[in-house]
ROSE-4610 file (N, C-alpha, C; in Angstrom, 1 decimal, always signed):
// ROSE-4610
residu = [M/M/M/R/R/R/R/R/R/L/L/L/V/V/V/L/L/L/E/E/E/S/S/S/Q/Q/Q/Q/Q/Q/R/R/R/P/P/P/T/T/T/A/A/A/C/C/C/F/F/F/W/W/W/Y/Y/Y/T/T/T/T/T/T/L/L/L/V/V/V/S/S/S/K/K/K/K/K/K/E/E/E/T/T/T/L/L/L/P/P/P/S/S/S/L/L/L/H/H/H/R/R/R/A/A/A/L/L/L/H/H/H/Q/Q/Q/A/A/A/R/R/R/A/A/A/L/L/L/E/E/E/V/V/V/Q/Q/Q/T/T/T/I/I/I/D/D/D/M/M/M/A/A/A/Q/Q/Q/G/G/G/Q/Q/Q/K/K/K/K/K/K/S/S/S/R/R/R/L/L/L/V/V/V/A/A/A/W/W/W/T/T/T/F/F/F/L/L/L/T/T/T/P/P/P/A/A/A/Q/Q/Q/Q/Q/Q/T/T/T/A/A/A/W/W/W/Q/Q/Q/Q/Q/Q/A/A/A/R/R/R/W/W/W/A/A/A/P/P/P/V/V/V/G/G/G/G/G/G]
num = [1/1/1/2/2/2/3/3/3/4/4/4/5/5/5/6/6/6/7/7/7/8/8/8/9/9/9/10/10/10/11/11/11/12/12/12/13/13/13/14/14/14/15/15/15/16/16/16/17/17/17/18/18/18/19/19/19/20/20/20/21/21/21/22/22/22/23/23/23/24/24/24/25/25/25/26/26/26/27/27/27/28/28/28/29/29/29/30/30/30/31/31/31/32/32/32/33/33/33/34/34/34/35/35/35/36/36/36/37/37/37/38/38/38/39/39/39/40/40/40/41/41/41/42/42/42/43/43/43/44/44/44/45/45/45/46/46/46/47/47/47/48/48/48/49/49/49/50/50/50/51/51/51/52/52/52/53/53/53/54/54/54/55/55/55/56/56/56/57/57/57/58/58/58/59/59/59/60/60/60/61/61/61/62/62/62/63/63/63/64/64/64/65/65/65/66/66/66/67/67/67/68/68/68/69/69/69/70/70/70/71/71/71/72/72/72/73/73/73/74/74/74/75/75/75/76/76/76/77/77/77/78/78/78/79/79/79/80/80/80/81/81/81]
x = [+9.4/+8.5/+7.2/+7.4/+6.3/+5.3/+5.8/+5.0/+4.1/+4.7/+3.9/+2.8/+3.0/+2.0/+0.9/+1.3/+0.3/-0.6/+0.1/-0.7/-1.7/-1.2/-2.2/-3.3/-3.0/-4.1/-5.1/-4.7/-5.6/-6.6/-6.2/-7.0/-7.1/-7.7/-7.6/-8.3/-9.3/-10.0/-9.6/-8.5/-8.1/-7.4/-6.8/-6.1/-6.4/-6.5/-6.7/-5.5/-4.3/-3.0/-2.1/-1.5/-0.4/+0.9/+1.9/+3.2/+4.4/+5.4/+6.7/+7.9/+9.0/+10.1/+11.1/+11.5/+12.4/+13.7/+14.8/+16.1/+16.8/+16.6/+17.3/+16.3/+16.6/+15.7/+15.6/+16.5/+16.4/+15.2/+14.8/+13.6/+12.3/+12.2/+11.0/+10.2/+10.9/+10.2/+9.5/+10.1/+9.5/+8.3/+8.5/+7.4/+6.2/+6.5/+5.4/+4.7/+5.4/+4.8/+3.9/+4.4/+3.7/+2.4/+2.5/+1.3/+0.3/+0.8/-0.1/-0.8/-0.1/-0.6/-1.6/-1.4/-2.3/-3.5/-3.6/-4.7/-4.8/-3.7/-3.8/-4.4/-5.3/-6.0/-5.1/-4.3/-3.5/-2.2/-1.1/+0.3/+1.0/+1.6/+2.3/+3.7/+4.7/+6.1/+6.6/+7.1/+7.6/+9.1/+9.9/+11.3/+11.7/+12.6/+13.0/+14.5/+15.1/+16.6/+16.9/+17.9/+18.5/+20.0/+20.6/+22.1/+22.4/+23.2/+23.6/+22.6/+21.8/+20.9/+19.6/+19.3/+18.1/+17.3/+16.0/+15.1/+13.7/+12.8/+11.5/+10.5/+9.4/+8.2/+7.2/+6.8/+5.8/+4.5/+3.4/+2.1/+1.1/+0.2/-0.8/-2.1/-3.2/-4.5/-5.3/-6.2/-7.1/-8.5/-8.7/-10.0/-10.4/-11.6/-12.2/-12.5/-12.7/-13.0/-14.2/-15.2/-16.4/-16.1/-15.3/-14.8/-13.9/-13.1/-12.3/-13.2/-14.2/-15.1/-15.8/-16.3/-17.0/-16.0/-14.8/-13.8/-13.5/-13.4/-13.1/-14.3/-15.5/-16.7/-16.9/-16.6/-16.8/-15.8/-14.7/-13.6/-13.6/-14.2/-14.1/-15.5/-16.4/-17.8/-17.6/-18.4/-18.3/-18.7/-18.0/-18.3/-19.5/-20.5/-21.6/-22.7/-22.7/-23.8/-23.6]
y = [+7.2/+6.8/+7.6/+8.9/+9.8/+9.4/+9.0/+8.6/+7.4/+6.5/+5.3/+5.7/+6.6/+7.1/+7.8/+8.7/+9.4/+8.4/+7.4/+6.4/+5.6/+5.3/+4.6/+5.5/+6.8/+7.7/+7.9/+7.7/+7.9/+6.7/+5.5/+4.3/+3.8/+4.5/+4.1/+2.8/+2.4/+1.1/-0.1/+0.1/-1.0/-2.1/-1.8/-2.7/-2.5/-3.6/-3.5/-2.9/-3.4/-2.8/-2.5/-1.4/-1.1/-1.3/-1.8/-2.0/-1.6/-1.3/-1.0/-1.4/-1.9/-2.2/-1.1/-0.7/+0.5/+0.0/+0.2/-0.3/+0.8/+2.1/+3.1/+3.7/+3.6/+4.2/+5.7/+6.3/+7.8/+8.2/+7.2/+7.4/+7.4/+6.8/+6.6/+7.9/+9.0/+10.2/+10.8/+10.9/+11.5/+10.7/+9.4/+8.4/+8.6/+8.6/+8.7/+10.1/+11.2/+12.5/+12.4/+11.8/+11.7/+10.9/+9.8/+9.0/+9.8/+10.6/+11.4/+12.5/+13.1/+14.1/+13.4/+12.2/+11.5/+11.0/+11.1/+10.7/+9.2/+8.5/+7.1/+6.9/+6.0/+5.9/+5.1/+4.2/+3.4/+3.1/+3.2/+3.0/+2.1/+1.0/+0.1/+0.0/+0.0/-0.2/-1.5/-2.4/-3.7/-3.8/-3.9/-4.0/-5.4/-5.6/-7.0/-7.0/-8.2/-8.3/-9.7/-9.8/-11.1/-10.9/-11.5/-11.3/-9.9/-9.3/-7.8/-6.9/-7.4/-6.6/-6.3/-5.0/-4.5/-3.8/-4.0/-3.3/-3.2/-2.4/-2.2/-2.4/-3.0/-3.1/-2.0/-1.2/-0.1/-0.5/-0.6/-0.9/+0.2/+0.5/+1.5/+1.2/+1.7/+1.5/+2.8/+2.9/+4.1/+3.7/+2.4/+1.8/+2.0/+2.4/+2.5/+1.1/+0.9/-0.5/-1.1/-0.3/-0.8/-1.2/-0.4/-0.7/-2.0/-2.1/-3.3/-4.6/-4.5/-5.6/-6.0/-4.9/-5.1/-5.7/-5.2/-5.7/-7.2/-7.6/-9.0/-9.9/-9.4/-10.2/-10.4/-9.4/-9.4/-10.4/-10.6/-11.4/-12.8/-13.0/-14.3/-15.0/-14.5/-15.2/-16.6/-17.5/-18.9/-19.1/-20.0/-20.3/-21.2/-20.9/-21.7/-21.5/-20.4/-20.1/-20.4]
z = [-7.0/-5.9/-5.9/-6.2/-6.2/-7.3/-8.4/-9.5/-9.2/-8.5/-8.0/-7.1/-6.2/-5.3/-6.1/-7.0/-7.8/-8.7/-9.2/-10.0/-9.1/-7.9/-7.1/-6.6/-6.4/-6.1/-7.2/-8.4/-9.5/-9.6/-9.1/-9.1/-7.7/-6.8/-5.4/-5.0/-5.8/-5.5/-6.3/-7.1/-8.0/-7.2/-6.1/-5.3/-3.8/-3.1/-1.6/-1.0/-1.3/-0.8/-2.0/-2.0/-3.0/-2.2/-2.8/-2.1/-2.9/-2.3/-2.9/-1.9/-2.5/-1.7/-1.7/-0.5/-0.3/+0.3/-0.4/+0.2/+1.0/+0.7/+1.4/+2.4/+3.7/+4.7/+4.6/+4.0/+3.8/+2.9/+2.1/+1.2/+1.9/+3.1/+3.8/+4.1/+4.7/+5.0/+3.9/+2.7/+1.6/+1.0/+1.1/+0.7/+1.6/+2.9/+3.8/+3.7/+3.4/+3.1/+1.9/+0.8/-0.4/-0.2/+0.6/+0.9/+1.7/+2.6/+3.4/+2.6/+1.7/+0.7/-0.2/-0.6/-1.5/-0.7/+0.6/+1.4/+1.6/+1.6/+1.9/+3.3/+3.5/+4.8/+5.8/+5.3/+6.2/+5.4/+6.2/+5.6/+6.6/+6.1/+7.0/+6.4/+7.3/+6.9/+7.6/+6.8/+7.4/+7.1/+8.2/+8.0/+7.7/+6.8/+6.4/+6.3/+6.6/+6.5/+6.0/+5.2/+4.8/+4.8/+5.7/+5.9/+6.2/+5.5/+5.7/+5.0/+4.1/+3.3/+4.1/+4.2/+4.9/+3.9/+4.0/+3.1/+3.9/+3.3/+3.9/+2.8/+3.2/+2.4/+2.9/+2.0/+2.4/+1.7/+2.4/+1.9/+2.3/+1.4/+1.7/+1.0/+1.6/+1.0/+1.1/+0.2/+0.1/+0.6/+0.9/+1.2/+2.6/+2.8/+4.2/+4.7/+6.0/+6.5/+5.7/+5.5/+4.8/+3.3/+2.7/+1.3/+1.3/+2.4/+2.5/+2.6/+3.4/+3.6/+2.2/+1.6/+0.3/-0.8/-0.8/-1.7/-1.5/-0.3/+0.1/-0.3/+0.0/-0.2/-1.7/-2.5/-4.0/-4.6/-4.0/-4.6/-4.0/-2.8/-2.2/-2.1/-2.9/-2.9/-3.4/-2.8/-3.2/-4.7/-5.3/-6.7/-6.8/-7.7/-7.9/-6.9/-6.2/-5.3/-3.9]
């Protein structure tokens, strides 16, 4: 998990959101600490369940609100003008 965080920190503007699926809730505190140390600007944890299986989706971004807007505008510009 730590390697994933370090790799995302090395390319902070490559993705709007980085994500990982976490099955063991005991993993969350160390993942959140690593993301805090990596200076992720926003971290979201989404609980999911299907039958007896419970997991969590953890998403994080290094983009400021201004960078998020620019990122969206650059990728959603109308085609052909």
